[in-house]
NUBA-658043 format. One record per residue (C-alpha): x, y, z; residue number from 1. Coordinates in steps of 0.05 Angstrom, whole numbers, plus 32768, in hexadecimal, padded with zeros to 4 digits. Example, Ala and Ser with C-alpha at 12.3 -4.5 7.8 and 13.67 -1.06 7.14 Angstrom:
xx=80F6	yy=7FA6	zz=809C	k=1;
xx=8111	yy=7FEB	zz=808F	k=2;
//
This chain:
xx=866F	yy=8632	zz=88A3	k=1;
xx=86B0	yy=865A	zz=88A7	k=2;
xx=86B5	yy=8651	zz=88F3	k=3;
xx=86A9	yy=8605	zz=88ED	k=4;
xx=86DE	yy=8602	zz=88B6	k=5;
xx=8710	yy=8628	zz=88E0	k=6;
xx=8702	yy=85FC	zz=891D	k=7;
xx=870D	yy=85BD	zz=88F3	k=8;
xx=874F	yy=85D8	zz=88D7	k=9;
xx=8767	yy=85E9	zz=891D	k=10;
xx=8753	yy=85A4	zz=8936	k=11;
xx=8778	yy=8581	zz=88FE	k=12;
xx=87B5	yy=85AE	zz=8907	k=13;
xx=87B9	yy=859B	zz=8950	k=14;
xx=87AD	yy=8551	zz=8946	k=15;
xx=87E0	yy=854C	zz=890E	k=16;
xx=8811	yy=857D	zz=892E	k=17;
xx=8818	yy=85A5	zz=88ED	k=18;
xx=8800	yy=85E8	zz=88D4	k=19;
xx=87C8	yy=85E2	zz=88A1	k=20;
xx=87C2	yy=8620	zz=8876	k=21;
xx=877D	yy=861A	zz=8856	k=22;
xx=8745	yy=864D	zz=884B	k=23;
xx=86FF	yy=864E	zz=882F	k=24;
xx=86F5	yy=866D	zz=87EB	k=25;
xx=86AF	yy=8676	zz=87CF	k=26;
xx=86A4	yy=8687	zz=8786	k=27;
xx=865C	yy=869A	zz=8775	k=28;
xx=864E	yy=869F	zz=872B	k=29;
xx=8611	yy=8699	zz=86FF	k=30;
xx=8607	yy=867D	zz=86BA	k=31;
xx=85F6	yy=863F	zz=8692	k=32;
xx=8623	yy=8603	zz=868A	k=33;
xx=8620	yy=85BA	zz=8674	k=34;
xx=8635	yy=8579	zz=8693	k=35;
xx=8647	yy=8534	zz=867C	k=36;
xx=8655	yy=84F4	zz=86A1	k=37;
xx=8698	yy=84D0	zz=86A2	k=38;
xx=868D	yy=848F	zz=86C7	k=39;
xx=8671	yy=84A2	zz=870B	k=40;
xx=8688	yy=84EB	zz=8705	k=41;
xx=8663	yy=8527	zz=86EA	k=42;
xx=868E	yy=8558	zz=86C2	k=43;
xx=8676	yy=85A1	zz=86BC	k=44;
xx=868B	yy=85CA	zz=8680	k=45;
xx=867A	yy=860A	zz=865C	k=46;
xx=868C	yy=8654	zz=865C	k=47;
xx=866E	yy=865E	zz=86A2	k=48;
xx=869B	yy=8628	zz=86BF	k=49;
xx=86D9	yy=8646	zz=869F	k=50;
xx=86C6	yy=868B	zz=86BB	k=51;
xx=86BC	yy=866D	zz=8701	k=52;
xx=8702	yy=864E	zz=86FD	k=53;
xx=871E	yy=8691	zz=86E7	k=54;
xx=86FF	yy=86B1	zz=8724	k=55;
xx=8729	yy=8683	zz=874F	k=56;
xx=8768	yy=86A2	zz=8734	k=57;
xx=8765	yy=86E8	zz=8750	k=58;
xx=8788	yy=871C	zz=877A	k=59;
xx=875E	yy=870D	zz=87B7	k=60;
xx=877F	yy=86C9	zz=87C2	k=61;
xx=87AB	yy=86E9	zz=87F8	k=62;
xx=876E	yy=86EF	zz=8825	k=63;
xx=8763	yy=86B5	zz=8856	k=64;
xx=871A	yy=86AA	zz=8842	k=65;
xx=86EC	yy=86CD	zz=8811	k=66;
xx=86AF	yy=86CA	zz=87E4	k=67;
xx=86AD	yy=86E7	zz=879E	k=68;
xx=866B	yy=86F8	zz=877B	k=69;
xx=866D	yy=8703	zz=8730	k=70;
xx=8645	yy=8739	zz=870D	k=71;
xx=861B	yy=8704	zz=86EB	k=72;
xx=8607	yy=86E9	zz=872F	k=73;
xx=85F9	yy=872E	zz=874B	k=74;
xx=85D0	yy=8742	zz=870F	k=75;
xx=85A7	yy=8702	zz=8711	k=76;
xx=859C	yy=8703	zz=875C	k=77;
xx=858A	yy=874D	zz=875D	k=78;
xx=85BB	yy=875C	zz=8796	k=79;
xx=85CA	yy=87A5	zz=87A2	k=80;
xx=8611	yy=87B9	zz=878F	k=81;
xx=8615	yy=87E8	zz=87CB	k=82;
xx=861F	yy=87AB	zz=87F8	k=83;
xx=8661	yy=879A	zz=87D6	k=84;
xx=86A7	yy=87B6	zz=87D8	k=85;
xx=86AD	yy=87FA	zz=87B6	k=86;
xx=86F1	yy=87E9	zz=8798	k=87;
xx=86E5	yy=87A9	zz=8770	k=88;
xx=8719	yy=878A	zz=8743	k=89;
xx=8710	yy=8777	zz=86FA	k=90;
xx=871F	yy=8736	zz=86D5	k=91;
xx=8720	yy=8744	zz=868A	k=92;
xx=86FD	yy=8702	zz=8679	k=93;
xx=86C7	yy=8708	zz=86AF	k=94;
xx=86BE	yy=8752	zz=86C0	k=95;
xx=86BD	yy=8778	zz=8701	k=96;
xx=86BE	yy=874D	zz=8740	k=97;
xx=869F	yy=8767	zz=8780	k=98;
xx=86B3	yy=8749	zz=87C2	k=99;
xx=86A7	yy=874E	zz=880D	k=100;
xx=86E2	yy=8766	zz=8835	k=101;
xx=86D2	yy=873C	zz=8873	k=102;
xx=86AF	yy=86FA	zz=887D	k=103;
xx=86A2	yy=86F5	zz=88C8	k=104;
//
């Protein structure tokens, strides 16, 4: 997916003769939420949605592409913590965030 994304950005940059500075950011979080309809749109809301949005505002944003996995996701998916960065950062509202250093 990342390679296809990068190829498309490069293709668009060349065809438009501009530099396009975009990257993929994945936020993986777990929890319950609600939704309601507004016309033809579905609106998600709840504590889990707020937490996911908070995860988007982090110190890792300087990285070109990344994926964040919250503790609630890791605990519910039974992933082993040893696969993740040993120096995670902490968001007071969400908790410790583990991340991969490289997405190749």
